[in-house]
C-alpha positions as CSV (number, residue, x, y, z in Angstrom):
1,M,-21.4,-6.5,-12.7
2,D,-22.5,-8.3,-9.5
3,K,-23.5,-6.3,-6.5
4,F,-20.5,-7.5,-4.4
5,L,-18.0,-6.3,-7.0
6,K,-19.9,-3.1,-7.3
7,Q,-19.7,-2.4,-3.6
8,K,-16.0,-3.2,-3.6
9,L,-15.3,-0.7,-6.4
10,E,-17.5,2.0,-4.9
11,D,-15.6,1.6,-1.5
12,A,-12.3,1.7,-3.4
13,C,-13.3,5.0,-5.1
14,W,-14.3,6.5,-1.8
15,V,-11.0,5.5,-0.2
16,A,-9.1,7.1,-3.1
17,K,-11.0,10.3,-3.0
18,S,-10.6,10.5,0.8
19,L,-6.8,10.1,0.5
20,F,-6.6,12.6,-2.3
21,K,-8.6,15.3,-0.6
22,R,-6.3,15.1,2.4
23,N,-3.1,15.2,0.4
24,K,-2.1,11.6,1.2
25,A,-2.2,10.8,-2.5
26,T,-1.1,13.2,-5.3
27,G,-1.3,13.4,-9.0
28,S,-1.3,9.9,-10.5
29,S,1.2,8.3,-8.3
30,A,-0.9,6.0,-6.1
31,N,-2.5,2.7,-7.0
32,M,-4.9,0.2,-5.5
33,S,-6.4,-3.2,-6.2
34,I,-9.0,-5.5,-4.9
35,R,-9.5,-9.3,-5.3
36,H,-12.8,-10.6,-6.4
37,N,-13.7,-14.2,-7.5
38,N,-10.0,-14.9,-7.7
39,Q,-9.4,-12.1,-10.1
40,I,-7.6,-8.7,-9.6
41,Y,-9.0,-5.2,-10.3
42,I,-6.2,-2.7,-10.2
43,T,-6.3,1.0,-11.1
44,S,-5.4,1.6,-14.6
45,S,-2.1,3.3,-15.5
46,G,-2.2,7.1,-15.1
47,T,-5.4,7.3,-13.1
48,C,-5.8,9.9,-10.3
49,F,-7.3,9.1,-7.0
50,G,-9.1,12.4,-6.9
51,R,-11.2,11.4,-9.9
52,L,-11.3,7.7,-9.6
53,K,-14.3,5.8,-11.0
54,P,-15.2,2.1,-11.1
55,T,-14.4,2.1,-14.8
56,D,-10.8,3.1,-14.0
57,F,-10.0,-0.4,-12.9
58,T,-8.3,-3.0,-15.1
59,Q,-9.5,-6.6,-14.6
60,L,-6.7,-9.3,-14.6
61,D,-6.4,-12.9,-13.7
62,M,-4.0,-14.0,-11.0
63,D,-1.2,-14.5,-13.5
64,G,-1.5,-10.9,-14.7
65,T,-3.3,-11.5,-18.0
66,I,-5.7,-8.6,-18.9
67,I,-9.3,-9.7,-19.0
68,E,-10.9,-6.3,-19.5
69,G,-9.8,-2.6,-19.2
70,R,-6.9,-0.4,-20.1
71,K,-3.2,-0.9,-19.3
72,P,-2.9,-1.6,-15.6
73,S,-0.7,0.1,-13.1
74,K,2.9,-0.8,-13.7
75,E,3.3,-1.8,-10.1
76,F,0.8,-4.7,-10.5
77,P,3.5,-7.3,-9.5
78,L,3.7,-5.7,-6.1
79,H,0.0,-6.3,-5.6
80,Q,0.2,-9.7,-7.1
81,A,2.9,-10.8,-4.6
82,F,0.5,-10.0,-1.7
83,Y,-2.3,-12.0,-3.1
84,Q,0.0,-14.9,-3.8
85,K,1.2,-14.7,-0.2
86,N,-2.1,-15.0,1.5
87,Q,-5.6,-16.0,0.3
88,E,-7.2,-13.8,3.0
89,I,-5.8,-10.6,1.5
90,G,-8.5,-8.9,-0.5
91,A,-7.1,-5.5,-1.3
92,V,-3.8,-3.7,-1.5
93,L,-3.2,0.1,-1.3
94,H,0.1,1.9,-2.4
95,T,0.7,5.6,-2.0
96,H,3.6,8.0,-1.7
97,S,2.2,9.6,1.5
98,F,4.6,12.2,3.1
99,Y,5.6,10.5,6.4
100,G,5.7,7.1,5.1
101,T,8.1,8.1,2.3
102,L,10.2,10.2,4.8
103,W,10.6,7.2,7.2
104,S,11.6,5.1,4.2
105,C,14.5,7.4,3.4
106,I,16.5,6.7,6.6
107,Q,18.5,3.7,7.9
108,H,16.9,1.2,10.1
109,E,18.6,-1.5,12.1
110,N,16.0,-4.2,11.7
111,V,14.6,-3.9,8.2
112,Q,11.9,-6.4,8.9
113,D,10.3,-4.2,11.6
114,I,11.2,-0.5,11.1
115,V,8.3,1.3,12.8
116,P,8.4,1.7,16.6
117,R,5.2,0.7,18.3
118,Y,4.6,3.8,20.5
119,T,0.8,3.1,20.3
120,P,-0.9,-0.3,20.1
121,Y,-2.8,0.4,16.9
122,L,-0.2,-0.3,14.3
123,T,0.1,-3.9,15.6
124,M,-3.7,-4.2,15.9
125,K,-4.5,-3.0,12.4
126,V,-1.4,-3.9,10.3
127,G,1.4,-5.8,12.1
128,T,5.1,-5.4,11.3
129,I,6.4,-3.1,8.7
130,G,9.4,-4.1,6.6
131,L,11.7,-2.1,4.4
132,V,12.2,-3.0,0.8
133,P,15.6,-1.9,-0.7
134,Y,15.5,0.8,-3.3
135,A,15.0,0.0,-6.9
136,E,13.5,2.1,-9.7
137,P,9.6,2.2,-9.5
138,G,8.1,-0.3,-11.8
139,S,11.3,-2.2,-12.5
140,E,12.0,-5.9,-12.4
141,E,14.7,-5.1,-9.7
142,L,12.0,-3.6,-7.5
143,F,9.6,-6.6,-8.0
144,A,12.4,-9.1,-7.2
145,A,13.4,-7.2,-4.0
146,F,9.7,-7.1,-3.0
147,R,9.2,-10.8,-3.5
148,A,12.5,-11.5,-1.6
149,C,10.9,-9.5,1.5
150,I,7.3,-10.5,1.2
151,S,7.3,-13.3,3.8
152,Y,9.1,-11.3,6.5
153,S,6.6,-8.6,7.3
154,D,2.9,-7.7,7.1
155,A,3.2,-4.5,5.2
156,F,6.1,-2.5,3.7
157,L,7.8,0.8,3.0
158,L,9.5,0.8,-0.3
159,A,12.8,2.7,0.2
160,N,12.7,6.3,-1.0
161,H,9.2,5.5,-2.4
162,G,6.3,4.9,-0.1
163,P,4.1,2.5,1.8
164,I,2.2,-0.5,0.5
165,V,-0.4,-2.1,2.8
166,P,-2.7,-5.1,2.3
167,G,-6.0,-5.8,4.0
168,K,-8.9,-8.2,4.0
169,D,-10.8,-5.6,2.0
170,I,-10.1,-2.1,0.8
171,L,-11.4,-0.5,3.9
172,A,-9.1,-2.6,6.1
173,A,-6.2,-1.6,3.8
174,F,-7.2,2.0,4.1
175,Y,-7.3,1.8,7.9
176,G,-4.0,0.1,7.9
177,L,-2.4,2.8,5.7
178,E,-3.8,5.5,7.9
179,E,-2.4,3.9,11.0
180,L,1.0,3.4,9.4
181,E,1.2,7.0,8.3
182,E,0.2,8.2,11.8
183,S,2.7,5.8,13.4
184,V,5.6,7.1,11.3
185,R,4.6,10.7,11.9
186,I,4.7,10.0,15.7
187,A,8.1,8.2,15.3
188,W,9.6,11.1,13.2
189,E,8.5,13.7,15.7
190,L,9.9,11.8,18.6
191,R,13.1,11.0,16.6
192,N,13.5,14.8,16.4
193,H,12.7,15.4,20.0
194,S,14.9,12.9,21.7
195,D,14.9,14.9,24.9
196,A,11.3,13.8,25.4
197,G,12.6,10.7,27.1
198,V,10.7,8.2,25.0
199,I,13.3,7.3,22.2
200,K,14.5,3.8,22.6
């Protein structure tokens, strides 16, 4: 394993454990991937962020053919769509974080930009957040719906499911996910306190 891949996988494991320790990823529901030398390394099916190791990643080519490792996360096509969208994307992170999932369960007027920008940091670290219509996790219907939305927004909430955020590397995806979660937490609190005078 070359030193650059080793560092990417170590960073990914640190991110996973940080999210797990703070209850932003639970059980085996989250998944992540990195791109290296035009190949994708994604968490294997059934892995837990709290115990993630570099050996828990499955290596695939860009078409999804397994090169080495166990069965990959069933949500690989979501990650693949981001990598196909933009060559600058080097990592993708998907969780079922509380506020992100909560915000994905309500109706939004503009499904291509569903998170209010009460602070400047969401735009700085992520961009626009779109909503992908509900379909069963891991289903072809979900993958088709995601591909239909991919060009309209920078990151997404999967309806009744959770956030998926890309980045130039796994740390950038992590920072973006954190900012998204904080932004929807603020939006949720303000939505429920409309007398604060800031709801638009």
